[in-house]
N, C-alpha and C positions, 0 to 999 in steps of 0.2 A: 340518651334519646334513641329511638328506634332507627333502624337503617331502612332506606327505601331504594327501590330500583328505578332508575330513570328510563326515559323512553329511548335512550341510546342502547338499551338491551338488545342483543342479537339472538336471544333465545337459545343460547348454547346449552343451558341447563347445568353448568358447572357448579353453581351456587346451591342448588336444591339439596343434594345429598350431604353437603357440608354443614347444614344448619342443625345444631343439637336440639332445637326446640320444634323442629318441623314447622317453621313459620313461613317457609318459602313454598309457593305454589306456582305451577305453570298457568299462564294466562287462560282464563275461561274455566278453570277448575274450582269447584266449591271447596270451602275449608271448614274445619271444626276445631275447637280447642282440644278435643280428645285425640286428634291426629298426632301420633308420636309423643304424647305426654301421658301422665297418670291422672290428669284432671277428670273428675266425675261430678255430676250434679250441676248446680247453678254456678255461673262464673260472673263476677263483677268486672265490667270493662273499665278502662281508664276514664271514660266519660260518665261513669256511674250507672249505666244501664246494665241489665243482667240478661244472660241467655244460658240455655242448657249446653253443657260441654259437648254433647253428642249432636247438637243441631247443626245441620249443613247450612252454611251461609253463602250468599252469592259471592262470586269472585270480585276482588277489588279491581282487577284489570282483566281485560279479555285478550289483548294482543301480545302482552309481554309477561314474563315472570313477575310476581309481586310478593311482598313481605307483609304479613299480618302484624301491624304494630303492637297489638295486644299480646302477641306471643314472642316478639323479638326482645332479646336481652343483650344484644350486641355481643353475644357469646360470653358475657360476664360469668365467671364461675366455671367456665369450660376451657377457654382459650385466652391468650393475651390480646387478641384483636379479632374483630368480626371476620369470620371465615369466608363469608360470601364475598366481602371486599377483597380478601387476600387471593381468592382464586379467579375473580372476574377478569377476563381478558380485555375488557373495554372500560374498566373502572367506572361502571354505572351503579355500583352499590355505595351509596353515600349517606351521611347522617340526615335524618328526617327532622327538620327544624320544627315541625308541627308537634312532635312528641318528645319533649325534653324531660329526661329522667336522670337522677343522680345514680352513681354506682350502687349505692345502698338500695335504691328503689329497683334497679335492674336485678340485683342479687335476690331481693325479696320476691320479685316476679319469677325468677328461676326456681326458687324454692316452692312456689305455688304450682308451677308447671311439672315439677319432678319430685313428688312426695316420696 
């Protein structure tokens, strides 16, 4: 499953540079699949909808850092544990129960993000 940042976030920014998928954004900042990945063209989201990888999307959160679930792989294929959670000083990076994925699904997502 993806990782999420709870509202206990103190906006320290320690998590953002640690994400190998560039799935973490500062609150209020737009995101795109192409940010920090090799993704080009149309992308199919977990809910089945499609969007252009270059499309700028509205922020998921405005006041705290946030993780784009469709880009989060829990660092599978990169590290032994999610790096955002490892560096968070207030332990606000936790599993997102809304996005359950197997290790195999997370690794497949990683391969799509980094061709």
